[in-house]
C-alpha positions in Angstrom: 11.5 16.8 5.6 8.6 16.5 7.8 9.9 13.0 9.7 6.7 13.9 12.6 4.4 11.4 14.1 1.2 11.4 12.5 -2.2 12.2 14.3 -4.9 10.6 12.7 -8.4 11.4 14.4 -11.0 11.1 12.2 -13.8 14.2 13.6 -16.9 12.2 12.6 -16.0 10.0 14.9 -14.2 10.5 17.8 -14.0 7.1 19.0 -10.9 6.2 16.9 -8.2 7.4 19.5 -5.3 9.4 18.5 -2.9 7.9 16.8 1.2 9.3 17.4 3.8 7.3 16.8 7.3 7.2 18.6 9.2 6.5 16.1 12.7 5.4 16.4 16.2 7.4 16.6 17.8 5.4 13.0 21.5 6.0 12.3 24.4 5.2 11.1 27.5 5.0 13.5 31.0 4.5 13.2 31.2 1.8 16.5 28.0 0.4 18.8 26.3 2.7 21.6 24.6 1.0 24.8 22.8 -1.2 23.1 19.9 -4.4 23.9 20.3 -6.9 20.8 22.8 -6.5 18.0 22.2 -8.0 14.8 25.1 -9.1 12.8 24.9 -10.1 8.8 26.3 -14.0 8.6 26.1 -15.0 4.8 25.7 -19.2 4.2 29.0 -19.4 3.5 32.7 -18.5 3.9 34.1 -17.0 7.5 31.5 -15.9 9.8 32.0 -12.6 11.5 33.9 -12.1 14.5 31.3 -10.5 16.7 28.7 -13.7 16.4 32.0 -15.2 19.0 31.2 -19.0 17.2 32.3 -21.2 14.1 30.0 -21.8 11.4 30.2 -25.6 12.6 28.2 -24.5 15.8 25.9 -22.4 13.7 24.8 -24.8 11.9 24.3 -27.4 14.9 22.0 -24.9 16.5 20.3 -25.0 12.7 21.7 -21.9 11.1 22.3 -22.4 8.1 23.2 -18.5 6.5 19.6 -18.6 4.3 17.9 -15.0 3.4 15.0 -14.5 6.1 16.5 -17.1 8.4 17.9 -15.8 12.1 19.2 -17.3 15.9 19.6 -15.4 18.9 23.6 -16.4 20.8 23.2 -14.9 24.3 26.2 -13.1 25.7 28.7 -12.7 28.5 27.8 -8.9 27.5 24.3 -9.2 28.6 23.8 -8.0 24.8 21.9 -9.9 22.4 23.6 -11.4 19.5 21.3 -12.3 16.6 23.1 -13.8 13.5 21.0 -13.0 10.2 20.9 -14.2 7.1 22.7 -13.2 4.1 22.6 -15.8 1.7 25.8 -16.3 -0.8 28.5 -13.5 0.4 27.4 -10.6 -2.0 24.0 -11.9 -3.0 21.9 -9.5 -0.9 20.3 -6.9 -2.9 18.4 -3.4 -2.1 15.0 -6.0 -1.4 17.2 -8.5 0.5 18.6 -5.6 2.8 15.0 -5.2 3.3 14.0 -8.3 3.9 17.5 -9.0 6.2 16.1 -5.6 8.5 12.9 -6.7 9.1 13.8 -9.8 10.2 16.3 -8.2 12.3 13.5 -6.4 14.1 11.1 -9.4 14.4 13.7 -11.3 16.6 14.1 -8.6 18.8 10.5 -8.3 19.0 11.3 -7.4 22.9 14.0 -5.0 22.1 13.9 -1.0 22.5 17.6 -0.2 21.3 18.7 -2.8 18.8 22.3 -2.5 16.6 22.7 -3.8 12.6 26.6 -4.9 12.2 26.2 -4.7 7.8 28.9 -6.1 6.4 31.4 -4.3 2.9 28.4 -3.6 0.7 30.9 -2.7 -3.0 28.8 -0.9 -5.2 25.5 -0.7 -3.3 24.1 2.9 -3.9 24.5 3.9 -0.4 21.1 6.4 0.0 19.2 3.8 -2.0 21.1 1.4 1.1 20.1 3.2 3.9 16.3 3.9 2.7 15.4 0.5 2.4 16.9 -0.3 6.0 14.7 2.2 7.5 11.5 0.8 5.2 12.5 -2.9 6.5 12.8 -1.9 10.1 9.5 -0.1 10.5 7.0 -2.2 8.5 8.7 -4.8 10.4 7.6 -3.1 13.2 4.0 -1.6 12.9 0.9 -2.8 14.5 -2.6 -1.8 14.3 -2.6 -2.0 18.8 -4.8 1.8 18.3 -7.9 -0.5 19.8 -6.6 -2.0 22.7 -6.4 -1.6 26.1 -3.1 -3.0 27.0 0.8 -2.7 24.4 2.3 -5.9 25.0 5.8 -5.0 22.3 8.4 -2.8 23.3 8.8 0.1 21.5 11.4 0.6 19.3 13.7 3.5 20.3 17.1 3.3 18.1 18.5 1.7 15.6 22.3 1.8 15.0 23.5 1.4 11.7 27.7 -0.3 11.4 28.0 0.1 7.6 31.9 0.0 6.7 33.1 2.1 3.9 29.7 3.4 3.0 29.2 7.6 2.5 27.4 8.2 5.8 25.9 11.1 4.6 24.1 9.7 1.6 23.0 6.7 3.6 21.9 9.4 6.5 19.7 10.7 3.4 17.8 7.5 2.6 16.9 6.6 6.1 14.8 9.7 5.4 13.2 9.1 2.2 12.5 5.7 4.1 10.4 6.9 7.0 8.7 9.0 4.9 7.9 6.2 3.3 7.4 4.4 5.9 4.7 6.4 7.4 2.9 7.4 4.5 2.0 2.8 4.1 1.3 3.2 8.1 -1.2 5.3 6.9 -2.8 3.7 4.8 -2.2 0.0 7.1 -4.6 2.3 10.0 -7.0 2.7 7.7 -7.4 -0.4 6.0 -7.7 -2.0 9.4 -9.6 0.5 10.8 -13.4 -0.8 11.9 -16.0 -0.4 9.2 -18.1 1.1 11.8 -15.2 3.4 13.3 -14.6 4.3 9.6 -17.2 4.8 7.1 -16.7 7.3 3.8 -17.4 10.6 5.6 -15.1 9.9 8.3 -12.3 9.0 5.5 -13.4 12.4 4.4 -12.2 14.2 7.5 -8.8 11.8 8.0 -8.3 13.3 4.5 -8.2 17.3 5.4 -6.6 16.6 8.2 -3.1 15.0 6.6 -3.6 17.6 3.7 -3.4 20.0 6.5 -0.1 18.3 7.5 1.4 17.1 4.7 0.4 20.0 1.8 -2.1 19.1 -0.6 -5.6 19.8 -0.8 -9.1 18.5 -0.3 -12.4 18.4 -2.1 -15.1 16.8 -1.0 -18.3 15.6 -2.7 -21.6 14.6 -1.0 -24.5 13.2 -2.4 -26.4 15.9 -3.7 -23.0 17.2 -5.3 -22.9 13.7 -6.2 -25.8 13.7 -8.4 -25.5 17.5 -9.7 -22.6 15.3 -10.9 -23.7 12.0 -13.0 -22.1 9.8 -10.9 -24.8 7.4 -11.4 -22.1 4.9 -10.7 -21.4 5.6 -7.3 -24.9 6.5 -6.2 -26.0 3.4 -7.4 -23.4 1.1 -5.1 -24.4 3.8 -1.9 -28.4 3.0 -3.0 -28.5 0.7 0.3 -26.4 2.5 2.3 -27.4 4.2 5.8 -24.3 5.7 5.7 -23.8 9.4 2.7 -21.2 8.6 -0.1 -18.6 10.4 -0.5 -16.3 11.9 -3.8 -12.9 13.2 -2.3 -11.0 14.6 -4.6 -7.2 15.0 -3.8 -4.9 17.4 -5.8 -0.8 18.7 -5.0 0.8 21.0 -7.3 4.6 21.5 -6.8 6.7 24.8 -7.1 7.3 25.5 -10.3 6.2 23.9 -14.2 4.5 20.6 -12.9 7.0 17.1 -15.0 3.8 15.6 -15.8 0.1 15.5 -14.4 -0.5 11.9 -12.9 -4.6 10.1 -11.9 -4.3 8.1 -9.4 -7.7 7.0 -8.4 -8.6 3.9 -5.6 -11.4 2.2 -4.5 -12.9 2.8 -1.3 -15.7 0.8 -0.8 -15.6 1.2 3.8 -17.5 -2.0 4.2 -18.8 -4.1 1.2 -21.4 -7.1 2.1 -21.7 -7.6 -1.5 -25.0 -6.5 -1.6 -27.9 -7.9 -2.5 -25.6 -10.3 -3.9 -24.5 -11.1 -0.2 -20.9 -12.9 0.3 -20.9 -15.6 2.2 -20.0 -15.3 6.2 -17.0 -16.6 5.7 -13.3 -15.1 7.0 -12.8 -13.1 3.2 -16.3 -11.5 4.6 -14.7 -10.0 7.9 -11.5 -9.4 5.7 -13.6 -6.6 3.4 -13.3 -3.1 5.8 -9.9 -3.6 3.7 -12.0 -3.4 0.6 -11.3 0.8 0.7 -6.9 -0.4 0.1 -7.4 1.1 -2.7 -8.4 5.0 -2.1 -6.3 4.3 1.3 -3.3 3.7 -1.1 -3.9 6.9 -2.3 -5.0 9.1 0.4 -1.2 8.0 1.9 0.8 8.3 -1.7 -0.6 12.0 -1.1 1.2 12.6 2.3 4.7 12.0 1.0 5.0 14.0 -1.8 5.7 17.3 -0.6 8.1 16.5 1.6 9.9 13.7 -1.1 10.1 17.3 -3.7 7.9 15.2 -6.2 7.8 17.7 -9.0 4.9 16.1 -11.1 0.9 17.6 -10.5 -0.7 14.7 -9.1 -4.8 14.2 -8.5 -6.6 11.8 -6.9 -10.0 10.4 -6.5 -11.1 8.1 -3.8 -14.5 6.7 -4.5 -15.8 6.2 -1.2 -19.2 3.9 -0.1 -19.9 1.3 2.0 -22.1 -1.6 -0.3 -25.1 -3.1 2.4 -28.2 -4.9 1.4 -31.4 -2.8 2.6 -35.0 -2.3 0.5 -33.2 0.6 -1.3 -30.1 -1.1 -2.6 -29.6 -1.4 -5.8 -30.5 -4.9 -7.2 -29.7 -7.2 -10.5 -31.4 -6.0 -13.3 -30.9 -2.5 -12.6 -29.6 -0.1 -14.9 -26.9 2.8 -14.0 -26.4 5.6 -15.6 -22.6 7.4 -15.3 -21.2 10.7 -15.7 -19.7 10.1 -19.2 -23.5 8.9 -20.1 -22.4 5.1 -20.4 -25.1 3.0 -19.1 -24.2 0.1 -17.3 -26.4 -3.2 -16.9 -26.1 -5.0 -12.8 -26.1 -8.3 -13.3 -24.2 -8.8 -9.6 -24.0 -6.2 -7.1 -21.0 -7.7 -5.6 -19.0 -6.2 -9.0 -19.6 -2.9 -7.2 -16.0 -1.7 -7.1 -15.6 -1.2 -11.5 -19.4 0.9 -10.4 -17.6 3.1 -7.9 -14.2 3.1 -9.8 -15.7 4.3 -13.5 -17.2 7.7 -12.4 -14.2 8.7 -10.9 -11.7 7.5 -14.9 -14.3 9.7 -16.3 -13.7 13.0 -14.3 -9.8 12.4 -14.4 -9.7 12.6 -18.1 -11.6 16.0 -17.3 -9.2 17.2 -15.7 -7.3 16.8 -18.3 -4.6 14.3 -16.8 -1.3 12.6 -18.6 -2.2 10.0 -17.3 -4.1 7.0 -15.2 -3.3 4.8 -12.4 -5.9 2.9 -10.6 -5.9 0.9 -7.7 -8.6 -1.4 -6.6 -9.5 -4.3 -3.9 -11.2 -5.9 -6.9 -11.5 -9.2 -7.9 -11.3 -12.8 -6.0 -9.5 -13.4 -9.2 -6.6 -11.9 -8.6 -6.1 -13.8 -5.1 -6.7 -16.9 -6.9 -4.2 -16.7 -9.7 -1.7 -14.5 -8.1 -2.0 -15.0 -4.5 -0.8 -13.1 -1.3 2.2 -11.8 -2.7 1.3 -10.5 -6.3 -1.1 -7.6 -7.3 -1.5 -8.4 -11.1 -1.7 -4.6 -13.8 -3.5 -4.1 -16.7 -2.9 -0.9 -18.8 -4.1 0.6 -22.3 -0.4 1.5 -23.2 3.0 -0.4 -22.3 5.2 2.5 -21.2 2.3 3.4 -18.8 2.9 -0.5 -17.7 6.3 -0.5 -17.2 6.7 2.9 -15.3 4.1 1.1 -12.7 6.3 -2.3 -13.0 10.0 -1.2 -12.3 8.1 1.3 -9.2 6.7 -2.1 -8.4 9.9 -4.0 -8.2 11.9 -1.0 -6.4 9.5 -1.2 -3.8 9.2 -4.8 -3.0 5.7 -5.1 -3.9 5.5 -6.9 -6.7 3.7 -7.1 -9.6 2.8 -9.3 -12.7 1.1 -7.8 -16.1 -1.6 -9.7 -17.5 -2.6 -9.5 -20.9 -6.0 -6.5 -21.8 -7.6 -9.3 -23.6 -10.2 -7.7 -26.1 -11.6 -11.5 -27.4 -13.2 -11.3 -23.7 -15.0 -7.9 -23.9 -18.2 -9.9 -25.2 -18.8 -11.2 -22.6 -19.7 -7.9 -21.1 -22.4 -7.3 -23.9 -25.6 -6.4 -22.0 -29.0 -6.6 -24.1 -31.3 -3.1 -22.4 -27.6 -1.2 -22.1 -24.0 0.2 -22.8 -22.0 -2.3 -21.2 -23.0 -4.6 -18.0 -21.1 -5.4 -14.9 -20.1 -8.6 -15.3 -18.8 -10.9 -17.1 -18.0 -15.1 -17.6 -16.5 -17.0 -15.1 -13.2 -17.3 -16.7 -10.6 -14.8 -16.8 -12.6 -12.0 -13.8 -9.9 -10.2 -12.8 -9.2 -9.2 -17.3 -12.9 -8.4 -17.3 -12.9 -6.3 -15.2 -10.2 -4.1 -16.0 -12.3 -4.6 -19.9 -15.0 -2.6 -18.6 -12.4 -0.1 -16.6 -11.4 0.1 -20.2 -14.5 1.3 -21.6 -14.2 4.8 -19.9 -10.3 5.2 -20.2 -10.6 5.5 -24.3 -7.1 6.6 -25.7 -5.9 8.7 -22.2 -2.3 6.3 -20.3 -3.7 3.6 -18.0 -3.6 1.2 -15.9 -5.1 -1.1 -13.4 -3.6 -2.3 -10.3 -6.0 -5.1 -8.4 -4.7 -5.6 -4.8 -7.7 -8.3 -3.6 -4.9 -11.0 -3.1 -1.8 -8.4 -1.9 -3.9 -5.9 0.5 -3.6 -7.9 3.6 -1.1 -10.8 5.3 -2.2 -13.8 7.6 1.3 -13.6 9.0 4.3 -11.4 10.0 6.2 -12.2 6.6 9.3 -9.9 5.9 8.5 -6.6 5.8 4.8 -7.1 5.9 2.9 -7.3 9.1 -0.1 -9.5 9.9 -3.1 -7.9 9.1 -3.3 -4.5 6.3 0.3 -4.4 4.5 -0.4 -1.1 2.9 0.1 -2.4 -0.4 0.4 0.4 -3.7 1.7 3.2 -1.0 4.8 2.8 -1.5 4.7 2.3 -5.5 2.7 4.8 -6.1 4.9 7.3 -4.5 7.5 6.5 -6.4 5.6 6.2 -9.8 5.2 10.0 -8.8 8.7 10.7 -8.0 9.6 9.7 -11.2 6.6 10.7 -13.6 6.4 12.6 -16.8 4.1 13.2 -19.4 7.0 12.0 -22.2 
């Protein structure tokens, strides 16, 4: 496995400095070394570990109840900070709980670089899985986007030691390595989403993809405006018409050694900045977040950085559909009709329903590549945020087996999904008087009608659609989610690709 820090410099924009993260050392130990702080899991009831140095009554007076996610810093005569970390009911922490507990500890020790985490016995817990989620909790929670800051306030994390009695250390160490790779991918997705839109355009994302491909063992094909015209990608070209920046379709390819277990297609929405076009968005906090409207493309690109290192046995092809959506004299307008690669024509009823327009051409191309199944991921509708909030993304699909696989991967990654029905009765809302279909439905069930639009372009190919408009960012530090871009979907899709087969 390759665990070196990555360096991300989109060549077209030298204003983005290099990003060389110094990754901390993570290790399971039989005894702690010299540390600045030690976290100890304290259950909500029963005995308090002796290393805390206080009884339960004293902890409760200090306001610590042992609930999962809670922490209490305790002074120690040795000079090493002790942090009580809530463990809930004894033995109740599952893998997601351990990920969150590790995240809670590193958030409580932001000013310390060498920390330890004392775990109780974890009977029945898969050691490799435990190592993975601990690494994810620690590293995801310590992420910050400070590339453009002249001063760095946080203390870099140098070492984390885990003391876990009875755990198979060799297997747990393998898990740490897997967790590192998945966190690295998520950090790449977060960096891309957090980057200012003037720093990272469609062309810049293409340059970043090529650099990452050389480093992490996948192939990149980049399609410019003329090539998109030749391919008849009218959806992407229509949305790009008002932008001063060229569009890009970025095709990613990973092929394992030997016969692939299946061929998975991934499609990511890459609207580098979404003003709404002629249907201009209001100037509010959500408009500020529209630099993250390429979160789907960022997640898909991030997935490819992990496939070789984690030994993925399926073939994976990705399509990133990238452009700004801007108002201009040349911009596409309400009432325009776009012709897609599939031949279907689309009446534009709202230029802010642009994500589905850029993605439909990619869905057609994925089918032409004879993939066994397609999963698309997009910051597609405000209705996804309104219906399920910032923690859960809706998923739709035309084949339950594929949807179930996506749901299972989301559960393992703690990237919450909820299946919503692909209600065909709403399809009539997308009818057009002058074209095959329109890009906007009625005032209700917007996430569903957006999914129904995409379903028109996949035919009978197994397909699932994940709408991450709500989960793309967090307003605050929350467990493993750091404030800003979350990188939602990267670990989920890595898990899906690793377990994917054509059966």
